[in-house]
TIVO-419780 format. One record per residue (C-alpha): x, y, z; residue in three letters. Coordinates in steps of 0.25 Angstrom, whole numbers, padded with zeros to 4 digits, always signed. Layout:
XYZALA
...
// end
This chain:
+0123-0311-0253MET
+0125-0325-0260LYS
+0111-0329-0255ARG
+0105-0317-0260SER
+0111-0319-0274LEU
+0107-0334-0273ARG
+0093-0331-0270ASN
+0092-0321-0282HIS
+0097-0331-0292LYS
+0088-0335-0303MET
+0082-0349-0303ASN
+0083-0358-0315LEU
+0068-0357-0318SER
+0068-0342-0318THR
+0081-0341-0326LEU
+0075-0351-0337LEU
+0062-0343-0337THR
+0070-0330-0340LEU
+0079-0337-0350LEU
+0067-0343-0358VAL
+0059-0330-0357THR
+0070-0322-0362ALA
+0074-0331-0373SER
+0060-0332-0379VAL
+0057-0317-0378ILE
+0071-0313-0384LEU
+0069-0323-0395THR
+0055-0317-0398LEU
+0061-0303-0398LEU
+0073-0307-0406ILE
+0064-0313-0417HIS
+0054-0302-0417THR
+0066-0291-0418TYR
+0073-0299-0429SER
+0060-0301-0437SER
+0056-0287-0435TYR
+0069-0281-0441HIS
+0070-0291-0451SER
+0056-0289-0457ASN
+0058-0274-0455LYS
+0071-0274-0464LYS
+0064-0283-0474SER
+0051-0275-0475LEU
+0059-0262-0477VAL
+0068-0268-0488ASN
+0056-0274-0494THR
+0048-0261-0495TYR
+0060-0252-0499LEU
+0063-0262-0510SER
+0048-0262-0515LEU
+0048-0247-0514ASN
+0060-0246-0522TYR
+0055-0256-0533SER
+0043-0247-0534LYS
+0050-0234-0535ALA
+0060-0240-0545GLU
+0049-0245-0554LYS
+0042-0232-0553MET
+0054-0224-0557SER
+0057-0234-0568ASP
+0043-0231-0574SER
+0045-0216-0573VAL
+0058-0217-0579GLU
+0053-0225-0591SER
+0041-0216-0592LEU
+0050-0204-0594PHE
+0059-0211-0604ASN
+0046-0214-0612SER
+0042-0200-0611MET
+0055-0195-0616ARG
+0055-0205-0627THR
+0041-0200-0632SER
+0046-0186-0632LEU
+0059-0189-0639GLU
+0051-0197-0650SER
+0041-0186-0652THR
+0052-0176-0653ALA
+0060-0184-0663THR
+0047-0186-0671PHE
+0045-0170-0671LEU
+0060-0168-0675GLU
+0058-0177-0687LYS
+0046-0170-0691ASN
+0050-0155-0690GLU
+0038-0150-0699LYS
+0027-0156-0690MET
+0017-0145-0687SER
+0013-0141-0673ASP
+0000-0149-0674ARG
+0007-0161-0678GLU
+0017-0160-0667ILE
+0005-0158-0657PHE
-0001-0171-0663ASP
+0013-0178-0659GLN
+0012-0172-0645LEU
-0002-0176-0643GLU
+0001-0190-0648LEU
+0012-0192-0638LEU
+0005-0186-0627ARG
-0008-0195-0629ASN
-0001-0208-0633SER
+0010-0208-0622SER
+0003-0201-0610GLY
+0017-0197-0605TYR
+0014-0182-0606PHE
+0003-0173-0602ASN
+0007-0163-0612SER
+0017-0162-0624LEU
+0022-0149-0631SER
+0031-0145-0642TRP
+0038-0132-0638VAL
+0047-0126-0649ASP
+0061-0120-0646GLU
+0055-0106-0643LYS
+0046-0111-0632GLY
+0033-0111-0641VAL
+0023-0122-0638VAL
+0021-0128-0652LYS
+0012-0139-0648ALA
+0006-0145-0635ILE
-0002-0157-0631SER
-0012-0156-0626PRO
-0017-0143-0632VAL
-0025-0140-0620SER
-0013-0135-0613ILE
-0013-0123-0622GLY
+0001-0120-0623LEU
+0003-0121-0638LYS
+0009-0108-0644GLY
+0014-0103-0631GLN
+0029-0100-0629GLN
+0036-0105-0617ILE
+0046-0095-0612THR
+0050-0100-0598SER
+0048-0111-0588GLY
+0053-0126-0587ILE
+0047-0129-0601THR
+0056-0117-0607LYS
+0068-0123-0600ASP
+0066-0136-0605VAL
+0064-0131-0619LEU
+0077-0123-0619ASP
+0084-0135-0613ALA
+0083-0142-0627LYS
+0084-0156-0621GLN
+0075-0166-0615PRO
+0071-0163-0601VAL
+0062-0168-0591VAL
+0058-0157-0581THR
+0056-0158-0566ALA
+0042-0157-0562PRO
+0037-0143-0562TYR
+0023-0135-0561ILE
+0019-0131-0575GLY
+0010-0120-0580PRO
-0002-0128-0577SER
+0002-0130-0563ASN
+0005-0145-0566ARG
+0017-0153-0561LEU
+0024-0157-0574ILE
+0036-0163-0580VAL
+0041-0158-0594LEU
+0049-0168-0603MET
+0054-0162-0616ASN
+0061-0167-0629GLN
+0068-0156-0638PRO
+0065-0155-0653LEU
+0076-0152-0663TYR
+0075-0150-0678GLU
+0084-0159-0687LYS
+0094-0148-0688ASP
+0095-0148-0672GLY
+0086-0135-0670THR
+0079-0135-0657TYR
+0064-0135-0660ARG
+0059-0136-0645GLY
+0054-0147-0637MET
+0043-0158-0635ILE
+0038-0157-0620GLY
+0030-0166-0612GLY
+0024-0163-0599THR
+0020-0173-0588ILE
+0010-0168-0578TYR
+0014-0175-0565LEU
+0000-0174-0559GLN
-0008-0178-0571GLU
-0011-0190-0579HIS
+0001-0196-0587ASN
+0009-0208-0588VAL
+0019-0203-0577LEU
+0007-0200-0568ASN
+0002-0214-0570GLN
+0015-0220-0566ILE
+0018-0210-0554LEU
+0005-0204-0550GLY
+0000-0216-0541ASN
-0003-0209-0528ASP
-0007-0222-0521ALA
-0001-0225-0507ILE
+0000-0240-0504GLU
-0006-0247-0492GLU
+0007-0248-0485ASN
+0009-0233-0488GLY
+0019-0234-0499SER
+0019-0224-0510TYR
+0028-0218-0520TYR
+0030-0204-0525PHE
+0039-0197-0536VAL
+0049-0186-0533ILE
+0053-0176-0544GLY
+0066-0167-0545PRO
+0068-0159-0533GLY
+0061-0169-0524GLY
+0047-0165-0527ARG
+0036-0175-0527ARG
+0030-0178-0541LEU
+0020-0189-0537PHE
+0015-0192-0523HIS
+0003-0199-0517PRO
+0001-0187-0508GLU
-0002-0177-0519SER
+0001-0165-0510HIS
+0015-0168-0510LEU
+0017-0168-0525ILE
+0026-0157-0529GLY
+0032-0156-0516LYS
+0047-0158-0512SER
+0051-0171-0505ALA
+0066-0168-0505TYR
+0067-0170-0490GLU
+0064-0185-0492ASN
+0078-0192-0492PRO
+0073-0201-0503VAL
+0069-0189-0512VAL
+0083-0183-0510LYS
+0089-0196-0515LYS
+0080-0197-0527LEU
+0084-0183-0531MET
+0098-0188-0531GLN
+0094-0198-0541GLY
+0095-0210-0531LYS
+0085-0222-0529SER
+0084-0231-0517GLY
+0076-0235-0505MET
+0077-0232-0490GLU
+0069-0229-0478LEU
+0066-0214-0477VAL
+0058-0203-0470THR
+0050-0195-0480ASN
+0046-0180-0479THR
+0034-0184-0471GLN
+0043-0190-0460LYS
+0038-0204-0464ILE
+0048-0216-0465PRO
+0047-0222-0478MET
+0053-0234-0485LEU
+0056-0226-0498SER
+0062-0231-0511ALA
+0065-0221-0522TYR
+0069-0222-0537SER
+0075-0210-0545TYR
+0070-0208-0560ILE
+0082-0202-0567PRO
+0076-0197-0580SER
+0067-0187-0572VAL
+0074-0185-0559GLY
+0061-0191-0551TRP
+0061-0201-0541GLY
+0051-0212-0536ILE
+0049-0214-0521ILE
+0041-0226-0516GLN
+0040-0227-0501GLN
+0033-0235-0490THR
+0031-0230-0476PRO
+0040-0237-0466TYR
+0028-0238-0456SER
+0022-0248-0465PHE
+0034-0257-0464VAL
+0034-0254-0449HIS
+0020-0258-0448ASP
+0023-0271-0456LEU
+0034-0274-0446LEU
+0025-0272-0434ILE
+0015-0281-0440ASP
+0025-0292-0443GLN
+0031-0291-0429LEU
+0017-0292-0422GLN
+0014-0304-0431GLN
+0027-0310-0427LEU
+0024-0308-0412LEU
+0010-0314-0413MET
+0016-0326-0420ASN
+0027-0329-0410VAL
+0023-0322-0397LEU
+0013-0333-0392LEU
+0023-0345-0395PRO
+0034-0337-0388PHE
+0025-0334-0377LEU
+0021-0348-0375LEU
+0035-0353-0376LEU
+0040-0343-0366LEU
+0029-0347-0356LEU
+0031-0362-0358PHE
+0046-0360-0356SER
+0045-0352-0344ILE
+0036-0362-0338PHE
+0045-0374-0341ILE
+0057-0365-0336ALA
+0051-0363-0322ARG
+0049-0378-0320ARG
+0064-0381-0322LEU
+0071-0383-0309ALA
+0085-0387-0313ALA
+0096-0381-0322PRO
+0095-0383-0336PHE
+0109-0379-0342ILE
+0106-0383-0356GLN
+0093-0376-0357LEU
+0098-0363-0351ALA
+0110-0363-0361ASP
+0100-0365-0372LEU
+0091-0353-0367VAL
+0103-0345-0365SER
+0107-0347-0379HIS
+0094-0343-0384LEU
+0094-0330-0376ALA
+0107-0326-0381GLN
+0103-0329-0395GLY
+0113-0340-0398LYS
+0112-0351-0407ALA
+0107-0364-0401ILE
+0115-0377-0405SER
+0108-0389-0410GLN
+0115-0397-0399THR
+0109-0388-0389LEU
+0095-0389-0394ARG
+0096-0405-0395GLU
+0101-0405-0381SER
+0089-0396-0377LEU
+0078-0406-0383ILE
+0083-0418-0376LYS
+0074-0423-0364PRO
+0079-0419-0350HIS
+0077-0427-0338TRP
+0071-0415-0331ASN
+0056-0413-0335ARG
+0056-0398-0334GLU
+0069-0397-0342ALA
+0063-0406-0353ASP
+0051-0397-0354LEU
+0059-0385-0354LEU
+0068-0391-0365THR
+0056-0394-0374LYS
+0050-0380-0372SER
+0063-0373-0376VAL
+0064-0382-0388SER
+0050-0378-0392ILE
+0055-0363-0390ALA
+0066-0365-0400PHE
+0057-0372-0410GLU
+0047-0360-0409THR
+0058-0350-0410LEU
+0064-0357-0423GLU
+0050-0359-0429ARG
+0047-0344-0426ASN
+0060-0340-0432HIS
+0058-0349-0444ARG
+0044-0342-0445GLN
+0050-0328-0444LEU
+0060-0332-0455THR
+0049-0337-0464GLU
+0041-0325-0462ASN
+0053-0316-0465ALA
+0055-0323-0478THR
+0040-0325-0483THR
+0031-0315-0489ASP
+0019-0314-0481SER
+0009-0312-0492LEU
+0013-0322-0502THR
+0020-0332-0494GLY
+0032-0332-0503LEU
+0046-0330-0498PRO
+0049-0315-0498ASN
+0061-0306-0502ARG
+0070-0310-0490ARG
+0069-0325-0493ARG
+0071-0322-0508MET
+0084-0315-0505GLU
+0089-0327-0496GLU
+0086-0336-0508VAL
+0093-0327-0518LEU
+0105-0326-0509LYS
+0106-0341-0507ASP
+0105-0343-0522TRP
+0114-0332-0526SER
+0125-0337-0516ASP
+0123-0351-0523GLU
+0125-0345-0537LYS
+0112-0353-0540ARG
+0105-0351-0553LEU
+0091-0345-0551PHE
+0081-0336-0558SER
+0073-0325-0552LEU
+0060-0320-0556ILE
+0054-0307-0552ILE
+0039-0305-0554PHE
+0027-0297-0550ASP
+0012-0295-0553ILE
+0009-0286-0564ASP
+0001-0273-0560HIS
+0001-0278-0546PHE
-0002-0264-0541LYS
-0015-0264-0549SER
-0019-0276-0542ILE
-0018-0270-0528ASN
-0025-0257-0533ASP
-0036-0265-0540THR
-0039-0276-0531TYR
-0032-0272-0518GLY
-0019-0276-0510HIS
-0026-0289-0505ARG
-0028-0294-0519ALA
-0014-0290-0522GLY
-0009-0298-0511ASP
-0018-0310-0515GLU
-0012-0309-0529THR
+0002-0309-0524LEU
-0001-0322-0516LYS
-0008-0329-0528LYS
+0004-0325-0536LEU
+0014-0331-0526ALA
+0005-0344-0526ASP
+0005-0344-0541THR
+0020-0343-0542VAL
+0022-0354-0532GLN
+0014-0364-0541THR
+0023-0361-0553VAL
+0038-0361-0547VAL
+0045-0373-0542ARG
+0047-0377-0527LYS
+0061-0372-0527ASN
+0058-0359-0533ASP
+0056-0347-0524TYR
+0045-0336-0526CYS
+0047-0323-0517PHE
+0038-0311-0515ARG
+0048-0300-0518TYR
+0039-0288-0514GLY
+0025-0282-0518GLY
+0021-0290-0531GLU
+0035-0294-0534GLU
+0039-0309-0533PHE
+0053-0316-0535VAL
+0054-0330-0540LEU
+0068-0338-0539LEU
+0070-0350-0547LEU
+0082-0358-0543PRO
+0090-0365-0553ASP
+0082-0359-0564THR
+0087-0351-0576ASP
+0080-0340-0583ILE
+0074-0349-0593THR
+0067-0357-0582GLY
+0063-0345-0574ALA
+0057-0339-0586SER
+0047-0351-0588LYS
+0044-0350-0573VAL
+0041-0335-0574ALA
+0032-0337-0586GLU
+0025-0348-0579LYS
+0022-0339-0567ILE
+0018-0327-0577ARG
+0008-0336-0584GLY
+0003-0343-0571GLN
+0000-0329-0565VAL
-0007-0324-0577GLU
-0016-0336-0578LYS
-0021-0336-0563ILE
-0030-0326-0557ASN
-0022-0320-0546LEU
-0034-0310-0546ILE
-0047-0314-0551PRO
-0051-0308-0564GLY
-0037-0301-0566LYS
-0025-0307-0573THR
-0012-0305-0565ILE
+0001-0306-0571THR
+0016-0305-0567VAL
+0029-0300-0573SER
+0042-0307-0571LEU
+0057-0304-0572GLY
+0067-0315-0572LEU
+0082-0316-0570SER
+0092-0328-0568GLU
+0104-0329-0558PHE
+0115-0328-0561PRO
+0112-0326-0576LEU
+0107-0312-0575HIS
+0114-0307-0563ALA
+0124-0312-0552HIS
+0118-0303-0541SER
+0104-0305-0535LEU
+0101-0290-0536SER
+0104-0289-0550GLU
+0096-0302-0553LEU
+0084-0295-0546PHE
+0086-0283-0554ASP
+0087-0290-0567ILE
+0074-0298-0564ALA
+0067-0286-0560ASP
+0070-0279-0573LYS
+0065-0291-0580ALA
+0052-0290-0572LEU
+0051-0275-0575TYR
+0053-0278-0590GLN
+0041-0288-0589SER
+0033-0277-0583LYS
+0037-0266-0593THR
+0034-0276-0605THR
+0020-0279-0601GLY
+0020-0287-0588ARG
+0015-0302-0587ASN
+0028-0307-0593ARG
+0042-0313-0589VAL
+0055-0306-0592THR
+0068-0313-0591VAL
+0080-0304-0588ALA
+0090-0302-0599SER
+0104-0308-0598THR
// end
C-alpha cells in the first residue's frame, strides 16, 4: 500500500507545471472577469446618466414652452379685458396676431360665457357663430379657470390639447375664455421639440407619455395614442416621479430607461437605450482584451511549463511564491527581491527569470487595463471614472479648484448633417484644442456625449473665467469642421465657494451651462454665489 501511494505521488516537474499553468490561467480569468463587470457597471451607469440628462433637458424645454404658452394667453386675455369694447373683428385680429407670431397654437378662439364661438383663427376651421353645448370644450368653459386638458380626439379626428384663459369684465362678470389648441401630430413649436422620430444608431430613442399612460409621441407611429401603462417606468411617471433604471418594456425588451416628469401638464419624457447595445459593447471590449493579452499569456505559459519540466530539485522559495499567486495573496517586496537573485542551479535561475517576467507582464497588463478603464477611447482624455477619483481626492483635501462644464453647440446637427464620423472627429479636435489652452496640471475629461469637464486646481472663479473665455475664443477661431464655425457653451463653478458637495457643485455648473445655452450659446456663464 505504501509503495502504491509512493508511486502515485506527483513529481516536482509535474507539480510546478500544474501550479504555473493554474496561476497563469486563473490570473487571466480573474482579470477578464473583473474587467468585464467593471466595464459593465461603468457603461450601464454612463448610458443611464446620459439618458436621464437628455430626458431632463427635454422635459425642461416642454415645461418652459407651456409656461410661455400660458403667459401668451394671459397677456392676450389681459389686453382684451382692458379693452372691453373691442369688436369681434378686432378680437379676431388679436388672435390671428398671436397665432402667427408665436407658432404656439394651431388655432385660437374666443368663446363667450354662453358657449358661442365669437372669433376663431384661422377662419378656415369654420366654427364661428356656433354654440358649444357639450364636450371637453364646454367643460373647460364652465370651469371658469385656466386649464390644460389631457390629449383627446377632437371633432376633426385630430389628437389635440386645449389650453384656455378665462375672461372677466372689470366688475368681475365672466365673459368666456380664450382657448388655444395644439395639434399633437401637426406642425407647431411643441411638435418641433418633441416630434423627432429618429432612432439613433445604438437604438436609443425617446417618446412622450401623456395622462393615463398614453403615448403622445413615439418613433413608431402606430403606437401613438396607445397605452403603455404596463411599462413600470410609465407607472412611475404617472405617479409624478423621475429617475432612471434598467427595465423591460412592453415589447419584452430590456432597456436602460431614464424618465422625467413634466408637472405643468402631467406628461413624461422617456429616453431609453437597448441593453443589448451595452452588452454588445462589453462583448467587443472583452474580445479586444483577450486578443491583446492571450498571446503574451500563452507564450508565458508555454515558456514557464518548459522551464518547470527541466527542474530536478525542490525549490521551496519558488513554490511558495507560486502558491501565493494561486491563492491571490499579496507578494511582499522581500520575497520578490529574493526571487530575482541568481541561483547556483542553472534550471532554477532560468525559472526565476521566467516567473519574474510573468509578474512584470501581469503588472503591465494590469496597468494597461486600469488605464483603459479610466480613458475615453475616442478622444484619449480621461473619462468620468478618472474624474470622480480626482474630484474625491481634491474634495478630501479641501482643495480650492474651479469646475468648467462645456459642450459643443448644436452638436446633434453636426451628426445629422455631416455624419457621426465627422461628429467623432469634431470631438477629438476639440479635445486637442482644449489641451493646447490649459496648463499641464489642469485636467480635461470627456464627461459623455458632447459634454466635457475641465478641473483647474488652485484656481478661483476669476482665473477659471479667463481660461473658459480663452477656450471659447480658440474654438470659435479654428475650423473644427471646414467651412463651418463651431462654438461651445461653458458653465463655471468654484469649490468650495459655490458648494461644499461635489453633486451640488456639478448641478450649479450645469445650470450655468444651461444659462449659456438659453441665452444664445457661444458664451461663458459663471455660477452666481
